[in-house]
N, C-alpha and C positions, 0 to 999 in steps of 0.2 A: 505750723503743724503739717506733719508728714500724713498724707491721706492713706499709705499704705498699698498704692496701687502701682507703684513703679514696674514697668514691665508688662503689665496687663495689654491687653488688645482692645480697641474700641473702634465702633463704627460712629461717625457723627454725619449726619445727614445735614444738607443744605448748608455747608459750612465754609464755602468761599468768602462769605462776607456776614455782617451782622451778628444776630444774636447765636446761630450756628458757629460762625468763627471764634467768636468769644469763647464759646465751649470748648472747641478744638485748641485754643491757647492754653486756656486753663488746665485741661488734661494734658497736654504736652509738656507743660511746666512742672507737671508731677511724674512725667518719666514714660507716660503710656504711649504705646505706640499706635498710630491712627491711621485708619482707612477714612479718607474725607470723601464728601460727595456734593456735586452741584451740577446743574445742567449745563453751565458756562465753563468750557475746558480753560479758557486762557486765565480768567479770573481764580480758578479752582488751582490751576498750577502753580499759579503766583503765591497763593495762600500756602499751598504744600511747600514751597521753597523757602517761603519766610519762616514757617514752623520748623523746617530742617536746619537753617542756618541759628536760629535763635535758642532751639532747645536742644538739637543734636539727637533728635528722636527719628524712628523711621516713619514716614508719612508716605502713604500711597494714594494718589489722586484718582477717582473713578468718576469720569464725567459721565452721568446718566440722568434719565428722569426716575426718581422713585416711586412716583405714582403710577408707574406701569409695572407689569410683571416681568418684561424684559430688563428695565432698569434695576428691579430689584435682585433680579437673578445675576445679572453682571457685578452688582456691589457685593453680593453673598458669596460669590466666586472669588472675589477678593480678599475677603474675610469670612470664611463660612462659620467659625466658633468664636466670636467676640465675647470678652467678658464684660463689656459695656457697650450699651446700644443706646445712643442719642437720636431719637425720632424727631424730625422737623422737616416741614414743608411750609412753602409761602401759603398765606390766607387767600381765600377766594375774594373776588372783587366786592367793592361796597355797594350799595344800592337800595333800591325799593323792591320788597317780594314779589310785587306785580310784573317785575321785569325779568324773572327767573323763570326759565321753562323746566321742564323736566331735565334737560341735557344738562343744565347749569347745575343743578342739586346733585345729579349722579357724579359730576367733575368734582363738586365739593367734597361729597362723601369719599370719594375715592381717594383723594388727595389726603385729606385731614382726619380720615377714620380708617378706611380699609387698609391704605398702603402701612401706616405704623403697626396695625394689628397684624398684618402678613409677616412683617420684619420680626416681629414678636415671637409670631409662631415659627418660624423659621429658627429660632436662636434659643429660645427659653430652655428647651429640653437639655441640650448641652451645658447650658448654666448650671441647670438643676443636677447635673451629673458631677460637675466639678465642684458643687457646693460654693459657688460665688457667682453673682451676676446681678448688675445694677442697669436697669432700663429707666431712661428720664424721657417723658415724652414732652416735647415744648408745645403748649396749647395757646391759651390766651386768658387774659384776666376776664373778658367777655363770658367764659363758662360760668363763673360765679356771677358776673353782674353785666347781664346781656345788652349789646349795643344795638339799636333798632338797625342802623343802615348796614350792620354786619351780619344780618340773619344767616347767610348761608354758612359763615364761621360760627357762629351761634350754635347752630342745629350740628353740624358735622362733629365739631370738638366735643359737644357735650356727649354726643354718642359715643366716641373714643373713651372718655372719662367715665362713663358708666360702666362700659365693658371692664375696664382695666379695674374698677372699683372691686369686681367680682375676681378676677383673675389675681391680682396682687396677693389677696388674703388666702388664696390657695396654695401660692408657692412660696410663700415668706419663710416657712420652717426650713427651706432648704438654702438659706441666706443668699436668694435671690429677690430682689426689690424691684417695685416699679411705683415711679412716683410721676407727678406732673410739675412743670414750673410754668406759671401762668402771668405773662409779661403784659404790663401796662403799656405805658409810652416810653420807648427807649429810642435812642438816637439810630433810626434804620432806614433804610430805602422804604420799607413799608410805612413807616410813620409819616416819611416826606411825602409820600403819595396822598396818605390820609388827610396832612395838610393842604395838598394842593386842590384836593376835593372840597374842604371845607373853606378854601379861598374863592373857589370858583361858584359855590353857592351862596355866599356871604357878602360878596364883593369886596372882602377885604384883602388885604396882601397876605402873602405866605406867612411871613414874618409877623405881622399882626395876630394871625391866627395862633401861629406857634406860641407867642408871649402870653396870649390870652390862657391858652393850655397851661403853660408852665405856671403861670400865677394860679390857676385853680387848683393846682397839684399841691397837696400838704408838705411835700419835699421841695416844693418850688423850683423844679427842674425836671428835666428827662433823665431816664436811666443810662446807662454805658454797659455796652456791649462786655466789658471787663468784668463788671461787678455782676452781670448775669451768668458770665461764665465761670466765676468763682463759685457761685451758688449749686451750678450744676455740679461741678467737680465734687464739692462735698456730698452731694447725693450720691455719686459715684464711688466714694471712698470707702474704706473698709470700715470705719467708725460708723456708718449711716446705715447699719443692717437694721435697726430697730426703726426706722423710719419707712412705713409701709403705707401705700395706696393714698398718699397724701396729695393735694392740689395747693401747691404753695405760691401765693398771689406775690408778685415784685412789680408794685405800681407807684412807689413812693407815699403809699397811704390812700390812695384815691379811692379804691373799695371802702365804703363806709359801713362797717359791719362788726359787730363783736366777737364772731367766729368766722 
């Protein structure tokens, strides 16, 4: 299926590895020109080289921290008018809410709510003027099914979700959409860190904890970055203009709900 976005320009945040890289790969396969971001320059450049070699598209790597105003300015200088914006940032650390002071909460909100909103603010009007824009926020399945030890993430990402619910419906008539992908357990560094924490608290090996989580999932496995990226690319496609303000859970069926 041709998604009709060949030659479009996209910003993909946190794209050196994991789910962000999966999104960048899927968009590159559709012929999209990419500006990719991550904090680690070496891994980012390696990913950029891989995408150029495999898909023959223009890929610009911008090493910066998008949770800061300076980082966002650097990213937007490289691509001031993207047709596609994929917001993504690492989640805050797990723990007990009694351990989190005000500084921890500010950091979580800055990274997982304020930063994506500021990037949307900087790019959405030009999308409206061109009558094409696709914004995808990578959040978490915890938005719909809160995870107690991920309280910082639950709160910050839910704030972004609430904001987007209103904005997405204000701009949809201009063929500009905002949607969210809510990942459950995927084979990423983030999941490995969570499994390690579970191993430490339970006394079981990391592989035992991982095996238990796989068996508890209706799909019997963890997701892959490639299938996540394919879902992202579809939401960015020309055919997805009638999908507006949705929060799509990708978790192998772990969220047990009718809606």
